[in-house]
C-alpha positions as CSV (number, residue, x, y, z in Angstrom):
1,X,-14.2,-1.4,87.8
2,X,-14.6,2.2,86.9
3,X,-14.9,3.0,83.2
4,X,-14.6,6.8,83.2
5,X,-14.3,7.2,79.5
6,X,-17.9,6.1,78.9
7,X,-19.2,2.9,77.4
8,X,-17.0,0.6,75.2
9,X,-16.8,1.7,71.6
10,X,-18.9,-0.3,69.3
11,X,-17.5,-2.1,66.3
12,X,-18.9,-4.1,63.3
13,X,-20.2,-7.5,64.1
14,X,-20.7,-10.1,61.5
15,X,-21.1,-13.8,61.7
16,X,-22.4,-16.5,63.9
17,X,-19.5,-18.5,65.2
18,X,-16.3,-20.4,64.4
19,X,-15.9,-23.8,62.9
20,X,-15.4,-27.0,64.9
21,X,-12.0,-27.2,66.6
22,X,-9.0,-29.3,66.2
23,X,-6.9,-31.3,68.7
24,X,-3.8,-32.1,66.8
25,X,-0.9,-29.7,66.7
26,X,1.8,-28.6,64.3
27,X,3.9,-26.2,66.3
28,X,4.2,-24.1,69.4
29,X,0.9,-22.9,70.9
30,X,0.1,-19.3,70.7
31,X,0.3,-17.2,73.8
32,X,-2.7,-15.2,74.9
33,X,-1.8,-11.7,74.1
34,X,-3.6,-9.7,76.9
35,X,-5.0,-6.3,75.9
36,X,-2.8,-3.2,76.2
37,X,-4.0,0.0,77.5
38,X,-6.3,1.7,75.1
39,X,-5.9,5.2,73.8
40,X,-7.5,8.2,75.2
41,X,-5.7,8.4,78.5
42,X,-5.9,6.4,81.7
43,X,-9.2,5.7,83.5
44,X,-9.9,5.9,87.1
45,X,-11.5,3.2,89.1
46,X,-11.4,-0.4,90.2
47,X,-12.5,-3.7,88.9
48,X,-13.4,-6.7,90.9
49,X,-11.8,-10.0,90.7
50,X,-12.9,-13.5,90.0
51,X,-13.2,-16.4,92.3
52,X,-13.2,-19.8,90.9
53,X,-16.6,-20.5,89.3
54,X,-18.6,-23.2,90.8
55,X,-20.6,-25.6,88.6
56,X,-23.7,-27.1,90.2
57,X,-25.0,-29.1,87.3
58,X,-28.7,-29.7,86.6
59,X,-29.3,-31.4,90.0
60,X,-30.9,-29.9,93.1
61,X,-29.3,-27.1,95.0
62,X,-27.4,-27.3,98.2
63,X,-28.9,-26.9,101.7
64,X,-30.7,-23.7,102.5
65,X,-28.7,-20.9,104.1
66,X,-28.9,-21.3,107.9
67,X,-28.7,-17.6,108.3
68,X,-32.2,-16.4,107.3
69,X,-31.1,-12.8,106.7
70,X,-28.5,-13.6,104.1
71,X,-30.3,-16.1,102.0
72,X,-29.6,-14.2,98.8
73,X,-26.5,-13.9,96.7
74,X,-24.6,-16.8,98.2
75,X,-27.6,-19.1,98.4
76,X,-26.4,-21.5,101.1
77,X,-23.8,-19.0,102.3
78,X,-21.1,-21.1,100.6
79,X,-18.3,-19.9,98.5
80,X,-16.6,-21.9,95.8
81,X,-14.4,-24.7,97.0
82,X,-11.4,-26.3,95.5
83,X,-11.6,-26.6,91.7
84,X,-10.5,-30.3,92.0
85,X,-14.0,-31.0,93.4
86,X,-15.7,-29.2,90.6
87,X,-13.9,-30.8,87.8
88,X,-15.5,-34.1,88.6
89,X,-18.8,-32.7,87.4
90,X,-17.6,-32.8,83.8
91,X,-17.7,-35.9,81.7
92,X,-14.8,-35.8,79.2
93,X,-15.6,-39.1,77.6
94,X,-16.9,-37.5,74.5
95,X,-14.4,-34.7,74.3
96,X,-12.6,-36.2,71.4
97,X,-15.8,-36.3,69.4
98,X,-16.4,-32.6,70.3
99,X,-13.0,-31.6,68.9
100,X,-12.9,-33.9,65.9
101,X,-13.5,-31.3,63.2
102,X,-10.3,-29.8,61.8
103,X,-9.7,-26.2,60.6
104,X,-10.5,-27.2,57.1
105,X,-14.0,-25.9,57.8
106,X,-12.8,-22.5,59.0
107,X,-14.3,-20.7,56.1
108,X,-17.7,-21.0,57.8
109,X,-16.5,-18.2,60.0
110,X,-16.3,-15.8,57.0
111,X,-19.8,-14.4,57.2
112,X,-21.0,-14.9,60.7
113,X,-18.4,-15.0,63.4
114,X,-19.8,-13.8,66.8
115,X,-22.5,-11.8,65.2
116,X,-26.0,-11.0,66.5
117,X,-27.2,-11.8,70.1
118,X,-24.7,-13.6,72.1
119,X,-27.0,-16.5,72.8
120,X,-26.6,-17.5,69.2
121,X,-22.8,-17.8,69.5
122,X,-21.7,-21.3,68.7
123,X,-18.4,-21.1,70.5
124,X,-17.0,-19.0,73.3
125,X,-15.1,-15.8,72.2
126,X,-11.9,-16.9,74.0
127,X,-11.8,-20.1,72.0
128,X,-12.3,-18.3,68.7
129,X,-9.5,-15.8,69.6
130,X,-7.4,-18.8,70.6
131,X,-7.8,-20.1,67.0
132,X,-7.0,-16.7,65.5
133,X,-3.9,-16.4,67.5
134,X,-2.7,-19.8,66.7
135,X,-3.1,-19.1,63.0
136,X,-1.4,-15.7,63.3
137,X,1.7,-17.6,64.5
138,X,1.2,-20.5,62.1
139,X,0.0,-18.8,58.9
140,X,1.5,-21.5,56.7
141,X,-0.3,-24.3,58.6
142,X,-2.6,-26.0,56.1
143,X,-5.4,-25.8,58.7
144,X,-5.2,-22.0,58.9
145,X,-6.0,-21.3,55.3
146,X,-9.1,-19.3,54.7
147,X,-9.5,-17.4,58.0
148,X,-11.4,-14.3,56.9
149,X,-9.6,-10.9,57.4
150,X,-12.5,-9.4,59.4
151,X,-12.2,-12.2,62.0
152,X,-8.5,-11.5,62.4
153,X,-9.3,-7.8,62.7
154,X,-11.9,-8.4,65.4
155,X,-9.2,-9.7,67.8
156,X,-6.2,-7.6,66.8
157,X,-6.9,-4.6,69.0
158,X,-5.6,-6.1,72.2
159,X,-3.3,-8.7,70.7
160,X,0.2,-7.6,71.5
161,X,0.8,-8.7,75.1
162,X,0.8,-12.2,76.4
163,X,-1.7,-13.4,79.1
164,X,-0.4,-13.8,82.6
165,X,1.5,-16.9,83.5
166,X,0.1,-16.9,87.0
167,X,2.5,-18.5,89.5
168,X,5.1,-18.7,86.7
169,X,3.1,-21.5,85.1
170,X,2.6,-21.3,81.3
171,X,-0.6,-23.1,80.3
172,X,-0.7,-21.5,76.9
173,X,1.7,-24.0,75.4
174,X,-0.3,-27.0,76.5
175,X,-1.1,-29.5,73.7
176,X,-4.7,-29.5,72.6
177,X,-5.4,-26.0,73.9
178,X,-6.4,-24.7,70.6
179,X,-9.6,-26.8,70.1
180,X,-13.1,-25.3,69.9
181,X,-15.9,-26.9,71.8
182,X,-19.5,-26.1,72.2
183,X,-20.6,-25.7,75.8
184,X,-24.2,-25.8,76.7
185,X,-25.8,-23.2,78.9
186,X,-26.3,-24.4,82.5
187,X,-29.8,-25.0,83.7
188,X,-31.0,-22.6,86.4
189,X,-31.8,-24.5,89.6
190,X,-34.2,-23.2,92.2
191,X,-32.7,-21.9,95.4
192,X,-34.7,-22.2,98.6
193,X,-34.4,-19.1,100.7
194,X,-35.7,-18.7,104.3
195,X,-38.0,-15.9,105.3
196,X,-35.8,-13.1,106.5
197,X,-38.7,-11.5,108.4
198,X,-39.2,-14.7,110.5
199,X,-39.1,-13.8,114.3
200,X,-39.4,-10.1,113.5
201,X,-42.4,-8.2,115.1
202,X,-45.2,-7.8,112.5
203,X,-45.1,-4.0,112.9
204,X,-41.7,-4.0,111.1
205,X,-43.3,-5.2,107.9
206,X,-44.4,-1.7,107.0
207,X,-40.7,-0.7,107.1
208,X,-39.6,-3.3,104.6
209,X,-38.9,-1.3,101.4
210,X,-40.5,-2.3,98.1
211,X,-38.1,-4.1,95.8
212,X,-37.0,-3.2,92.3
213,X,-35.3,-5.9,90.3
214,X,-35.1,-4.7,86.8
215,X,-38.6,-3.4,86.4
216,X,-39.0,-0.3,84.3
217,X,-42.1,1.9,83.8
218,X,-42.9,2.9,80.3
219,X,-41.6,6.4,80.6
220,X,-38.1,5.4,81.7
221,X,-38.1,2.5,79.2
222,X,-38.9,4.8,76.3
223,X,-36.1,7.2,77.3
224,X,-33.5,4.5,77.5
225,X,-34.6,2.7,74.3
226,X,-34.4,5.9,72.3
227,X,-30.8,5.1,71.8
228,X,-31.6,1.8,70.1
229,X,-34.3,3.5,68.0
230,X,-31.6,5.9,66.6
231,X,-30.1,3.1,64.7
232,X,-27.7,1.6,67.3
233,X,-27.3,-2.2,67.2
234,X,-28.7,-3.1,70.7
235,X,-28.9,-6.7,69.7
236,X,-25.2,-7.0,68.8
237,X,-22.2,-7.2,71.0
238,X,-19.5,-4.5,70.8
239,X,-16.1,-5.7,69.8
240,X,-14.7,-4.4,73.1
241,X,-17.1,-6.5,75.0
242,X,-16.1,-9.6,73.1
243,X,-12.5,-8.9,73.6
244,X,-13.0,-8.2,77.3
245,X,-14.9,-11.5,77.7
246,X,-12.1,-13.4,76.0
247,X,-9.5,-11.7,78.2
248,X,-11.4,-12.4,81.4
249,X,-11.8,-16.0,80.4
250,X,-8.1,-16.3,79.8
251,X,-7.3,-14.7,83.2
252,X,-9.7,-17.1,85.0
253,X,-8.2,-20.1,83.1
254,X,-4.7,-19.1,84.1
255,X,-5.7,-18.8,87.8
256,X,-7.5,-22.1,87.7
257,X,-4.4,-23.7,86.1
258,X,-2.2,-22.2,88.8
259,X,-4.5,-23.8,91.5
260,X,-4.7,-27.2,89.8
261,X,-1.9,-27.6,87.2
262,X,-2.8,-31.3,86.8
263,X,-6.2,-30.5,85.3
264,X,-6.8,-30.7,81.6
265,X,-7.3,-27.4,79.8
266,X,-10.6,-28.7,78.4
267,X,-11.9,-29.2,81.9
268,X,-10.9,-25.7,83.0
269,X,-12.4,-24.3,79.8
270,X,-15.8,-25.8,80.7
271,X,-15.7,-24.6,84.3
272,X,-14.8,-21.1,83.3
273,X,-17.3,-20.8,80.4
274,X,-20.1,-22.2,82.5
275,X,-19.5,-19.5,85.0
276,X,-19.4,-16.7,82.4
277,X,-22.6,-18.0,80.8
278,X,-24.4,-18.0,84.2
279,X,-23.3,-14.3,84.7
280,X,-24.9,-13.5,81.3
281,X,-28.1,-15.2,82.4
282,X,-28.3,-12.7,85.3
283,X,-28.2,-9.8,82.9
284,X,-30.8,-11.5,80.6
285,X,-33.1,-12.0,83.6
286,X,-32.9,-8.2,84.3
287,X,-33.6,-7.4,80.7
288,X,-36.6,-9.7,80.8
289,X,-37.9,-8.1,84.0
290,X,-37.6,-4.7,82.2
291,X,-39.7,-6.1,79.3
292,X,-36.8,-5.7,76.8
293,X,-36.2,-9.3,75.8
294,X,-35.6,-9.5,72.0
295,X,-34.9,-5.8,71.9
296,X,-31.7,-5.6,73.9
297,X,-28.9,-8.1,74.2
298,X,-27.0,-7.1,77.4
299,X,-23.3,-6.6,77.2
300,X,-21.7,-10.1,77.4
301,X,-18.3,-9.2,78.7
302,X,-18.0,-11.8,81.5
303,X,-18.8,-9.4,84.3
304,X,-21.8,-8.0,86.2
305,X,-21.9,-4.2,86.2
306,X,-18.7,-4.2,84.2
307,X,-16.5,-5.1,87.1
308,X,-17.9,-7.9,89.2
309,X,-17.1,-11.5,88.5
310,X,-19.8,-13.7,90.0
311,X,-19.4,-17.2,91.3
312,X,-21.9,-19.7,89.9
313,X,-23.6,-19.8,93.3
314,X,-23.9,-16.0,93.4
315,X,-25.3,-15.8,89.9
316,X,-27.8,-18.6,90.5
317,X,-29.1,-16.9,93.6
318,X,-29.4,-13.6,91.8
319,X,-31.5,-15.1,89.0
320,X,-33.8,-16.7,91.6
321,X,-34.3,-13.3,93.3
322,X,-34.9,-11.6,90.0
323,X,-37.5,-14.2,88.9
324,X,-39.3,-14.2,92.2
325,X,-41.7,-11.2,92.3
326,X,-43.1,-12.1,95.7
327,X,-40.0,-11.3,97.7
328,X,-39.4,-7.9,99.2
329,X,-35.8,-6.6,99.1
330,X,-33.6,-3.6,99.8
331,X,-30.1,-3.0,98.4
332,X,-27.0,-2.7,100.6
333,X,-23.4,-1.6,100.3
334,X,-21.5,-4.0,102.5
335,X,-21.8,-7.8,102.4
336,X,-24.0,-9.0,105.3
337,X,-21.6,-11.6,106.7
338,X,-22.9,-11.9,110.3
339,X,-22.8,-15.5,111.2
340,X,-21.5,-16.7,107.8
341,X,-17.9,-17.8,108.6
342,X,-17.4,-19.2,105.1
343,X,-17.7,-15.7,103.6
344,X,-16.3,-13.5,106.3
345,X,-12.7,-12.8,107.1
346,X,-12.0,-13.4,110.8
347,X,-11.6,-10.3,112.9
348,X,-9.2,-11.8,115.3
349,X,-6.4,-12.6,112.9
350,X,-4.5,-10.7,110.2
351,X,-5.6,-11.4,106.6
352,X,-2.8,-13.2,104.7
353,X,-1.8,-11.8,101.3
354,X,0.8,-12.8,98.7
355,X,2.1,-11.5,95.3
356,X,2.0,-13.4,92.1
357,X,5.2,-13.7,90.0
358,X,3.6,-11.3,87.5
359,X,4.0,-8.4,90.0
360,X,7.1,-6.1,89.7
361,X,8.7,-4.4,92.7
362,X,7.0,-1.1,91.9
363,X,3.7,-2.9,91.6
364,X,4.2,-4.5,95.0
365,X,4.9,-1.1,96.6
366,X,1.6,0.2,95.3
367,X,-0.2,-2.7,96.9
368,X,1.6,-2.2,100.2
369,X,0.7,1.5,100.2
370,X,-3.0,0.5,99.6
371,X,-2.8,-2.0,102.5
372,X,-1.1,0.6,104.7
373,X,-4.0,3.0,104.1
374,X,-6.6,0.5,105.2
375,X,-4.5,-0.5,108.3
376,X,-3.9,3.1,109.3
377,X,-7.6,3.9,109.3
378,X,-9.2,0.7,110.6
379,X,-8.6,-2.2,112.9
380,X,-8.1,-4.6,109.9
381,X,-4.6,-6.0,109.7
382,X,-2.8,-7.9,106.9
383,X,0.1,-10.3,106.9
384,X,2.4,-10.6,103.9
385,X,3.4,-14.2,102.9
386,X,6.5,-14.6,100.6
387,X,4.9,-17.8,99.3
388,X,1.3,-18.8,98.6
389,X,-0.4,-19.5,101.9
390,X,-2.3,-22.7,102.4
391,X,-5.5,-21.1,103.8
392,X,-7.7,-18.3,102.6
393,X,-5.8,-15.3,101.5
394,X,-5.6,-12.4,99.1
395,X,-3.6,-13.1,96.0
396,X,-2.6,-10.0,93.9
397,X,-2.0,-10.6,90.2
398,X,-0.8,-8.1,87.6
399,X,-2.9,-8.6,84.4
400,X,-2.0,-6.2,81.6
401,X,-5.3,-5.2,80.1
402,X,-6.9,-2.2,78.3
403,X,-10.4,-3.5,79.2
404,X,-10.4,-3.1,83.0
405,X,-8.5,-1.5,85.9
406,X,-9.0,-4.3,88.4
407,X,-11.0,-7.3,89.3
408,X,-12.0,-8.7,92.7
409,X,-14.7,-10.9,94.3
410,X,-16.8,-9.6,97.2
411,X,-16.2,-11.3,100.5
412,X,-13.8,-14.2,101.3
413,X,-13.4,-16.8,98.6
414,X,-11.9,-20.2,99.2
415,X,-9.2,-21.2,98.8
416,X,-8.0,-17.7,97.7
417,X,-9.3,-14.3,96.6
418,X,-7.5,-13.4,93.4
419,X,-7.3,-9.6,92.9
420,X,-6.4,-8.7,89.3
421,X,-4.8,-5.2,88.7
422,X,-3.8,-3.9,85.3
423,X,-1.8,-0.9,86.6
424,X,-2.9,0.9,83.4
425,X,-5.3,3.3,85.0
426,X,-4.9,6.6,86.9
427,X,-4.2,6.3,90.7
428,X,-3.2,2.6,90.9
429,X,-3.1,2.8,94.7
430,X,-6.7,3.9,94.8
431,X,-7.7,1.2,92.5
432,X,-5.9,-1.3,94.7
433,X,-7.8,0.0,97.8
434,X,-11.1,-0.2,95.9
435,X,-10.5,-3.9,94.9
436,X,-9.2,-4.9,98.4
437,X,-12.3,-3.4,100.0
438,X,-14.4,-5.5,97.6
439,X,-12.6,-8.6,98.9
440,X,-13.3,-7.5,102.5
441,X,-17.0,-7.3,101.6
442,X,-17.9,-3.8,100.3
443,X,-19.9,-3.3,97.1
444,X,-20.4,-0.2,95.1
445,X,-22.0,2.7,96.9
446,X,-24.5,3.6,94.3
447,X,-26.2,0.2,94.6
448,X,-27.6,1.0,98.0
449,X,-31.3,0.7,98.7
450,X,-31.6,4.4,99.4
451,X,-29.7,5.4,96.2
452,X,-32.8,7.1,94.7
453,X,-32.9,9.5,97.7
454,X,-29.5,10.8,96.8
455,X,-29.0,10.5,93.0
456,X,-31.1,10.9,89.9
457,X,-30.7,8.1,87.4
458,X,-30.9,9.7,83.9
459,X,-32.3,6.9,81.8
460,X,-32.2,8.9,78.6
461,X,-28.4,8.7,78.8
462,X,-28.0,5.0,79.7
463,X,-26.8,2.5,77.2
464,X,-29.6,-0.1,77.4
465,X,-27.1,-2.9,77.0
466,X,-25.6,-1.8,80.3
467,X,-28.9,-1.6,82.2
468,X,-27.5,-3.9,84.9
469,X,-25.5,-1.0,86.2
470,X,-28.8,0.6,87.5
471,X,-31.1,-2.4,88.2
472,X,-31.6,-3.2,91.8
473,X,-30.3,-6.8,92.4
474,X,-30.0,-9.3,95.2
475,X,-30.8,-6.9,98.0
476,X,-30.5,-9.5,100.8
477,X,-26.8,-9.5,100.5
478,X,-25.6,-6.1,101.6
479,X,-26.2,-3.7,104.5
480,X,-25.3,-0.1,105.1
481,X,-24.8,-0.8,108.9
482,X,-26.7,2.5,109.4
483,X,-23.9,4.6,107.7
484,X,-25.3,7.4,105.6
485,X,-25.0,7.6,101.8
486,X,-21.6,8.8,100.7
487,X,-21.0,10.5,97.3
488,X,-17.3,10.6,98.1
489,X,-16.9,6.9,98.9
490,X,-14.0,5.2,97.1
491,X,-16.6,2.6,96.2
492,X,-18.8,5.0,94.3
493,X,-18.8,5.1,90.5
494,X,-18.4,8.4,88.6
495,X,-21.4,10.1,87.1
496,X,-21.2,9.0,83.5
497,X,-20.8,5.3,84.0
498,X,-22.6,3.2,81.3
499,X,-23.5,6.3,79.3
500,X,-24.7,5.9,75.7
501,X,-23.7,9.5,74.8
502,X,-21.1,10.7,77.2
503,X,-23.6,12.6,79.3
504,X,-24.3,12.0,83.0
505,X,-26.2,8.8,83.9
506,X,-26.2,9.8,87.6
507,X,-26.6,13.3,89.1
508,X,-26.5,14.2,92.7
509,X,-29.8,15.3,94.2
510,X,-28.2,17.0,97.2
511,X,-25.8,20.0,96.6
512,X,-24.8,18.8,93.1
513,X,-22.1,21.4,92.7
514,X,-20.2,19.9,95.6
515,X,-21.2,16.3,95.4
516,X,-21.1,15.6,91.7
517,X,-17.3,15.9,91.5
518,X,-16.8,13.6,94.4
519,X,-18.4,10.6,92.6
520,X,-15.8,8.2,91.3
521,X,-12.8,9.5,93.3
522,X,-10.0,7.1,93.9
523,X,-7.7,9.2,96.1
524,X,-8.5,7.3,99.3
525,X,-11.0,6.0,101.8
526,X,-13.6,8.4,102.9
527,X,-14.6,8.7,106.6
528,X,-17.8,6.7,105.9
529,X,-15.8,4.0,104.1
530,X,-13.8,3.7,107.3
531,X,-17.0,3.6,109.5
532,X,-18.4,0.7,107.5
533,X,-15.2,-1.3,107.8
534,X,-15.0,-0.5,111.5
535,X,-18.5,-1.9,112.0
536,X,-17.8,-5.0,109.9
537,X,-14.6,-6.0,111.6
538,X,-13.9,-4.0,114.7
539,X,-16.8,-4.8,117.0
540,X,-16.4,-8.4,118.3
541,X,-19.3,-9.7,120.2
542,X,-21.6,-7.1,118.7
543,X,-23.9,-8.1,115.9
544,X,-26.7,-7.2,113.6
545,X,-29.1,-10.2,113.3
546,X,-31.2,-9.0,110.4
547,X,-30.1,-7.7,107.0
548,X,-32.6,-4.8,107.2
549,X,-31.0,-3.4,110.4
550,X,-29.0,-0.8,108.4
551,X,-32.1,0.4,106.6
552,X,-34.2,0.5,109.8
553,X,-31.4,2.5,111.5
554,X,-31.4,5.1,108.8
555,X,-35.2,5.3,109.2
556,X,-34.7,6.3,112.8
557,X,-36.1,3.2,114.3
558,X,-33.3,2.7,116.8
559,X,-34.9,5.2,119.2
560,X,-38.5,4.7,118.2
561,X,-40.7,3.9,121.2
562,X,-42.5,1.0,119.5
563,X,-39.5,-0.6,117.8
564,X,-36.6,0.2,120.1
565,X,-36.8,-3.1,122.1
566,X,-36.3,-5.2,118.9
567,X,-33.6,-2.8,117.6
568,X,-31.7,-2.8,120.9
569,X,-31.4,-6.6,120.9
570,X,-31.0,-7.3,117.2
571,X,-29.4,-4.3,115.5
572,X,-26.5,-3.4,117.8
573,X,-24.0,-2.4,115.1
574,X,-26.4,-0.4,112.9
575,X,-27.8,1.4,116.0
576,X,-24.4,2.1,117.5
577,X,-25.3,0.1,120.6
578,X,-22.1,-1.9,120.8
579,X,-20.6,-1.5,124.3
580,X,-23.8,0.2,125.5
581,X,-25.6,-1.7,128.3
């Protein structure tokens, strides 16, 4: 997602968490009132949508990725499967005991609800908001006496629109949905990753770039931390982040319920919350790598880099990469899907897509225009389905929200890629293109491994709680396919993203007068966006066999006398050798 109006506004935070929940019911369930558009004008940009989170439990991980070059974000190269398989991981035998305390203890919220570092929260924010909304509709209920006004105020900003009833199904009236339940953080399992330099000539080792996964030198750290030293609460969560996390959880819950309406809400709650906690663990690992543990609590809004919703598998692999200082990595901008059919859309068939019942006719026209732009410039084709397809497909959902423009996963997700769009930001068609390209496999342009050759990161202007925007993460997932850096990519963020003071966090190193204004544009695909998609989808029988091919191509190794033999046989796409014999 693009967040062009700067970082979320901060608000007062007091308290440690809500009381134990209740599972009886005295009236209609409160709806989830999704956040309206905030003041200050529309924002540009896109936000990336959620797949169903996958829970792996404390046991050992799955089999290693058979494709040595991928090995990173997706671990075994697998995407989340049907939720019905995941729900079996949760033992609900003690659920009644977990929900046995009634709202008579709600006054414990008075002094400490959701205050301090988020790892001290006793209950998830969406459950606390669920309680507040119930009591706002049932103020005479004897169980709702004593809710402190400041707790009500915390959740009143985005409280006037209902959550999406995805697929026309209303899960918000389900009995027992208003309970509070403590959910433990998932243990971090070890992911075994193969050596991506296996079978590569040893002379290529000198061309593997040095990794950066959260590390900060003292000078940059001091610049960034000056904001906290000025009296800012870097160990507390902004109200907007808490609201956004609750909103995303509700959106994920609604989609899960649409997929498996027979599931108990408590089960869905645990699946979703486990996934969101894992995403936060990625950010915490970056903060630890930067030496800021205890000084900075990263924004706990349910996303990575404010717009990416991670699967449990993705987050687990990221954490392993961050914690492993012996690996060498380079960042990429397109998902390296060569040989991973579970993550890659087939290039010999149109990609099915469908609209949720939340979409109006004007909304649908916006999506069709976005799809038409992609089809008119690339070989990728889409096929509309009036009903939800059985196989993998894109599923567009309207989600009224003032906390994001859009949400989408990166790469194909099974059984469906939900793409959430708020239609509350400027240039909705551009946002839809941005999110759809995420689903096809593109990541944000400024996350490339050669980023520092093209932009200056101004650490003195970065909000330390949003450090994940600029930390190099999981570089074995993406490749540039040899396409040069593009300030004007529709996948690039604007220059003041994650700013603590409204000033530029990124400035163009090359011709800034011309290139700075290009960053963050959502008018349409650039020629280099098109080139990446063409290499990903439009060259059947031509492959890159190593994740570093794009980097090596940009280092002019395709025609190098000592490296050309390997590059010719293994980096055909990045070297533009497709069709050349």
